[in-house]
Each structure stands twice: as C-alpha cells, then as structure tokens.
N, C-alpha and C positions, 0 to 999 in steps of 0.2 A: 503493500499500501505506500502511496505516496503520502511526501509530508504536507499537510496542508495549513496554512496562515488563515487566523482568526483573529475575529474582535468579539467577546463573551458578549457586549451589550450587559445593561443594566443589569438583566435578569439571570445573566451570567456567569456575576461575580461570585456570586456565592461559593458557587464550584470553582472557580479561580482561587479563590482564598485558602480553600478546604484542599485541593490540589499543596499548595506552600504550605499549608504547614504538616503535611505527610513529607515534605521532604526536608524538612530540619532535622536534624540528631548532631548528637555529638561527634565534632573530629570534623563535619563539613566543611566545606571550603566556604568561606564569606561571602554570603549567597540572598536577592530577594529575598523577604521576610513578608509574612502576613503583615508585619506593621508595618512596614514598606507601604504596604497599599493603604494601608488604615490610618497614618498619618498624611496621603497625598488625598484621599476622602472627603479633607474639611475644604476641598472645591467643589463637595458633592457627588451623588451618585453615578450620575451621567457623564459630568470630566472623569469618573477615576475609569469607566467605562474605554471612555473614547483614551484611552490613553495607556490601554493594558493589548497587549497584544498576547496570543497562544500558538504554537506550532504542535498540531498532534497528527498522527497515527493511528489508524483504522479506531477515531473515533475515542485513542488515550491521549492525556495531554503530556507534552515530553517538554516543552519549554515554554516558560512564562516569562513578557519582557513588560516593563514599566517607562513608557516616555516622561521621565520624571525634570521636567524642565527641555526647552529650545534644545535639541540636538543632541539628548544625552536618553540613551538607552541601556536601561537596567535586568539587565538578562541574566536567568537561572535555568538550570538544565535539572532533568529527572535523576533519583540514583541509579545508577549503571546506565546514566546514556550520555555520560561526559565525552565518550569515545565512540559515538554514534556518528560513523561516517557520515552517510544520508542526512543526519538531520544536519549535524557541522553543516555539512555545504548549502543545503538549502538554508539555514542560519546567514550565514555568511550573501548568499546570492540574494537574499529579502533585505538585508541592511546596507549591503551596497547599490543598491538600484533604487532611487529615490520615488519611480515610478509603480513599486511595490508597497507606497505607503507609508512604510517604519519611519526611515529617515532622511532629511530633505538633503540637497545637496550641499557645498560646503565644508565648512571642520562638524563632525560629529565623534561624539564620546561612545563606544561599549563597553558595559562594565558586564563581564563577564567571570565566571568560577575558574579559579586559578588550577593549571592540569586539564581544564578540558581542551577537546580538540578544535574548537571554534578560535580560541586565544591563534593557536598555530595557524588554521589559516588564512585568519587577518592580519599575523604576519606577513604572510606567502605575498598577501594583496598590497602591503605596502603603510601597513596603517603601524604607529607607532605607539611605543608607550608613552604614556603621561606621567604626571606628578604622582607621589607614593602616597598612600591612604595609609592609617595605623588600625586592624580590627584588635579591640582589647576582649578578655573573656574571663570572665567571673564564675568559679565552681558556686553552685549551692546546695551542694552535699552538705556542707558544714553551717552551725550556728551566724546566723548574721546579725553582727552587732548593732545596737543602738545607735542613732545620727549622731545624735544629743544636740537636736535641736526639737523643735515644734515642726509637726508633719499633717499636715491635711490633705484627704482623698477627698478630689473636688468633684461636686456633684453639679446639676445644672442649674439649682438657687448660687453656684459661686463660681460659674464659669470665666463672669468677668476679672478673681483676680489671675486666673490662671490664662488668660489670655494679656493681660497688662502686663504682667512680669515675661511673656512669649516677648512683646514686643518691647520691652526696657532689655532685654538680654540680646537681642540680635538688631542688628543696624537692617533696617530696609523691611523689617517684618509686618505685614499687613495680617495679623491672626487677629481677627475680632471673634466677636461672642459668638454671630454666626456659623463662622467657621466651625466653630468648638462645637455646637450642638450636628451641626454635617459631619461630624466627623464621630461625635457620640452616638449618629444613627445608623451608621454602617456597620456591617457585619464583625470587622475584626475588631472592634472595639468589645465586643462582648467579653472578652478575654483583655481588656486593659483597664490601666488604669492611671488619673492625673494626678500628679500630687503637689505639695508645693510648701515648699521650706518658709518658718518665721524667724525673725532676731528673737531676741526677748522684751524689744518695744512693739513686737505685733506688725513688722513690718513685714510682706510677702516681699522675699530674698531670691528665691531660686524655685523653679520650677523643672519637672519631667514628664513625659508620657512615655511607660510600659508595657511592652504587646507581649504575651504568653500567644505560645504556640500549639499551646493544650500541656498536660503534662507528663513528665517525662523528656520533655523537648526544649531545646535552647530558646530565651524569651530576648525579646530587643529593647533597649532605649532610644527613641526615636521620638522628639529631641530632647537634650536636656539643657538648662539656660540656667545665668546667674545674671541677677539685675545688674546695672553696669553701675550702679551706685554703690554695690555691697559687693563686690569684690575684693579679693585676698583678703578674705576671712575667715575661709575653710567650707561656704557654706554648697561648693560646688562638690566637695567629699561629702558631705552631708548630704546631699538630695541624690547624691547618686548610691553611696550608702542604702539610701532609704528607699530607691529605686530596685536593687538586689533585693533588699527584704523583702520589699511589695511580689516581686516575681517568685522568689520563694514560695509565699502565699498561695501564687497563682497553681504551682506545681510546679514550677520553669525548672528545668535540670541543672542551667547554667545562664547567665548575663552576656549576653552580648552588645557591644560599641563598636562604630569605626569613624575614626576621624581622621583629616587631614597629616598628615607626618608633618607636615608646618607648624602646625597647632601643637607648639610644644608643650603652652599651659595646659592645654586638655587633657595630651595622651598622660601630662604631669598629676593631673589631679584624679584620672578613671585609673590610674597606677595606686595613688594615695589612697583609692575606695578599695584595694582589694582585687583590680581584674590585671591580669597579667596580660602583658604584650602580645602578639604572634606576627609571623613573618607578615611585612607589606604586600602590598595590592597594589595594581594599578589598571588605571583604564585603557583601552586601546582608543587613540586616535586617531581618524583620516585627518590630513592636512586640507587645508581650504584649496 
C-alpha cells in the first residue's frame, strides 16, 4: 500500500492525539508530544487541525507533523518505522515540494527524530543542520521535593493570572484569556495542568503548563516562564520542580523539556530542578 498524506480535520484530532500518546516511551528520541498539539490548541481546534499532517499506510498512521509557525514542520514517526525507506522517501518528497501543501518555498525547517532515515535523506537533498537544542529529562520514579513556594493549579476562573504571567515572561507573547480557554477545551488538556507560583507577597511570579501522555509515559513541560520583574530569585527552579510533581501525580514516568542550547539560563534552571541534560538535537533546514 502507498503512503498517503492527509489532514485529520478537527474531527480527526482525537485520533491523532491518541496516536501521539501511544508513541511516547522511555528512551525515545526527542519527538512531537501530544502536549505540543495541546499548546498549539490555544489557537482553536480548526487552526490546530489545519496545522497537522499525517502519513498513513493501509489506514495506519506512521508519521505526524505539526506546522508550528511559518516554515517549520515538527515531525515524528511511529516506533519501529524510523528506518522505513518508503515512508522516509515519501516524507522527503512531500516536504521538499511546495505543491504538496506541507511547506512553502524558501527557507524551511524540519524537526525529525535523531537517527530516523528521513534525516539522512534530507542531508542527501542538501538540507543543513540548524542551531542546536538541548533536551532535558527528569526521572519521576523517585519522590519530588517541595518547590518551596506557593503553587496554584489554575482553573477557568483564574485563567487571567496564568495568561498575564505568560505575557510577562515572553517578549511578544499574545496569550490571552480566550486562548487559555481554547487550549483547555482541547483533547490533550484532559491530561494537563497549568501551574502558577507566588512569592511571599502574593505576586504571581512564574507559570508552567504540563502535559501527560498517560500513566507510565513521559510527560512534557510546554511552556515554562518566569515574570521578567522576578527573575534571578529561584522561581524558575521552583515552578519546574512543581511541574515535575504535577506530572508525577498524573502518573508520568518522566518529565521532558527542550530549550535552545543558546539559552544557557534555561538549561541551568532545568538542571537545578533535577533534570538531566541529553544529547543535543538539531533541525534540518533548506536554505532560501
């Protein structure tokens, strides 16, 4: 059977999220997580569906891609299919031909699992490696310490606190209450939590969203931020420890996060919170 490129549509997102949950396992290469779709869902179900691509054979999904911004495809492949030559060649054909409707002309990036055949084929096509990212992992089989600050699990009535910290943590963030409610209505958020940390004066100083992929599977932090007026006081470490505890309570086997290697402060924060650095990963990009 041929490989079929598809778009799930809003009605098919539940199946796609379910597939991504099944593909998460300990020792997997850094890959697309259901939480990545969950965070994108802040733009709504229709926008999320429009950004998702699937590759299937005989009705079975073998690869899932998320168009996470202009010219960036975040791609993951089913366990056992990383070396599937037919799949890899079809993926390369689809991402290199703008008429296929996956990526536009010009400079584009593809994030794919390290060691997958598609990486080698893109290299043969003249694609280069981009700036490195650092994945980090914390094992959750051992108890997680108290974060040392007050932590609130945010519900609908407190969404404004969560969104305000996001905007104060990331320059250019447009995360508003309506985006939080759209995200919370998404399928992945059934296994997610938003946390806010407070200082001893009651100021909201840091926030994180954590995404479980189900009991016994790795969970994800996406995103974590510290209010720009409260940095350098350990709140990044505190909210990250709280995130690990929340994922542990959800049954996750480990907590994962990935940050640009150039962001030395973020790498140091995660390591201080008990995360261990894993080998760097790099996107492939096609020059303009």
